[in-house]
C-alpha positions in Angstrom: 57.5 -13.4 -22.2 55.0 -15.5 -24.0 56.0 -18.6 -22.0 55.3 -16.6 -18.8 51.9 -15.6 -20.0 51.1 -19.2 -21.0 52.2 -20.5 -17.6 50.2 -17.8 -15.8 47.2 -18.5 -18.0 47.4 -22.2 -17.2 47.6 -21.6 -13.5 44.7 -19.2 -13.5 42.5 -21.6 -15.5 43.4 -24.5 -13.3 42.6 -22.5 -10.2 39.3 -21.4 -11.6 38.4 -25.0 -12.5 39.3 -26.3 -9.0 37.4 -23.5 -7.4 34.3 -24.1 -9.4 34.3 -27.9 -9.0 34.0 -27.9 -5.2 30.5 -26.4 -4.6 29.2 -29.0 -2.1 29.8 -26.8 0.9 28.2 -23.8 -0.8 25.2 -25.9 -1.9 24.7 -27.0 1.7 24.8 -23.4 2.9 22.3 -22.4 0.2 20.0 -25.3 1.2 20.2 -24.3 4.9 19.4 -20.6 4.1 16.5 -21.7 1.8 15.1 -23.7 4.7 15.4 -20.8 7.0 13.7 -18.5 4.5 10.8 -21.0 4.1 10.5 -21.2 7.9 10.4 -17.4 8.2 7.9 -17.1 5.4 5.5 -19.5 7.1 6.0 -17.6 10.4 5.1 -14.4 8.6 1.9 -16.0 7.2 1.0 -17.1 10.7 1.5 -13.7 12.1 -0.6 -12.1 9.3 -3.4 -14.5 10.2 -3.1 -13.7 13.9 -3.1 -9.9 13.1 -6.2 -10.2 11.0 -8.0 -12.1 13.7 -7.0 -9.6 16.3 -8.0 -6.7 14.1 -11.5 -8.3 13.8 -11.7 -8.8 17.6 -10.8 -5.2 18.2 -13.4 -4.0 15.8 -16.0 -6.1 17.5 -15.0 -4.8 20.9 -15.0 -1.2 19.7 -18.5 -1.6 18.3 -19.7 -3.1 21.6 -18.1 -0.2 23.5 -19.7 2.3 21.3 -23.1 0.7 21.8 -22.6 0.6 25.6 -21.6 4.2 25.6 -24.6 5.2 23.5 -26.9 3.4 26.0 -25.2 5.2 28.9 -25.7 8.5 27.1 -29.4 7.7 26.6 -29.8 6.9 30.3 -28.2 10.2 31.4 -30.4 12.2 29.0 -33.5 10.6 30.5 -32.5 11.1 34.1 -33.5 14.4 35.6 -32.9 15.5 39.1 
């Protein structure tokens, strides 16, 4: 019984060492995923900048539209039939 445990322990330990020593493929996958995450992060930053610019443009257009509507309202108040 003890010999069987020693043999099984040796096999398990050997398999664990072999499995841990070959990490090149795993490292390549991690590097590829890291590159993709970096690309996505830069894309998100670009989209945030675009969103901020568009929000500013919308605010300017809204203020111009409000000003134009106020002018039209003032014209209609002055106009009498």
